[in-house]
C-alpha positions in Angstrom: -19.8 12.1 -0.6 -17.9 13.1 2.4 -14.7 11.1 3.2 -14.7 9.6 6.6 -11.8 10.3 9.0 -8.8 7.7 8.8 -9.7 6.6 12.3 -13.3 5.7 11.0 -11.7 3.1 8.4 -9.6 1.6 11.3 -12.5 1.3 13.6 -14.7 -0.4 10.6 -11.8 -2.8 9.8 -11.2 -3.8 13.4 -15.0 -4.1 14.2 -15.4 -6.5 11.1 -12.4 -8.5 11.8 -13.7 -9.1 15.3 -17.2 -10.0 14.1 -15.9 -12.4 11.6 -13.4 -14.1 13.9 -16.6 -14.7 16.3 -18.7 -15.8 13.3 -16.0 -18.6 12.5 -15.5 -19.7 16.1 -16.5 -22.6 18.1 -19.7 -21.9 19.8 -21.4 -20.3 16.7 -20.3 -23.2 14.6 -21.7 -25.7 16.9 -25.1 -24.1 16.6 -24.9 -25.0 12.7 -23.5 -28.4 13.1 -26.8 -30.2 12.5 -27.7 -33.2 10.4 -30.2 -30.7 8.5 -29.5 -30.6 4.7 -30.6 -27.9 2.3 -30.8 -29.0 -1.3 -28.5 -31.9 -0.1 -25.8 -29.8 1.4 -25.0 -29.8 5.2 -26.1 -26.7 7.2 -22.6 -26.3 8.4 -21.3 -26.0 5.0 -23.8 -23.5 3.9 -23.0 -21.2 6.9 -19.3 -21.4 6.1 -19.7 -20.7 2.4 -22.2 -17.8 3.2 -20.0 -16.3 6.0 -16.9 -16.6 3.7 -18.8 -14.7 0.7 -20.2 -12.1 3.3 -16.5 -11.6 4.3 -15.2 -11.3 1.1 -17.9 -8.8 0.1 -17.2 -6.6 3.3 -13.5 -6.4 2.6 -14.3 -5.2 -1.0 -16.7 -2.5 0.4 -14.1 -1.2 2.9 -11.6 -1.1 0.3 -13.9 0.7 -2.1 -14.0 3.6 0.5 -10.1 3.9 1.2 -8.6 7.2 -0.1 -7.7 7.0 -3.8 -4.4 8.4 -5.1 -1.6 7.0 -2.8 0.2 3.5 -3.4 0.5 0.9 -0.6 4.1 2.1 -0.1 3.7 5.8 -0.6 4.1 7.4 2.9 3.9 11.1 1.4 7.6 11.9 2.7 9.2 11.2 -0.6 9.0 15.0 -1.7 10.7 16.3 1.3 13.9 13.8 1.0 14.3 13.8 -2.8 18.0 14.4 -3.8 18.9 16.3 -7.1 
């Protein structure tokens, strides 16, 4: 499997963040704010729960494709500045 360019990761994260910000914003929430019940649960609550699950799944999928082998605080410059 080819490793995507780091800018591609940044673009994916940015696009997903914007998508979910729009998803949980007023105009779209108003569309699902109805008195319709599905299995006794309001449509808005189902929309929010499914959207939240989708958001968590997207974060998981993006994090699975991050390069492995470096810690969160590792900048790769430690070997240059090691003291004896």
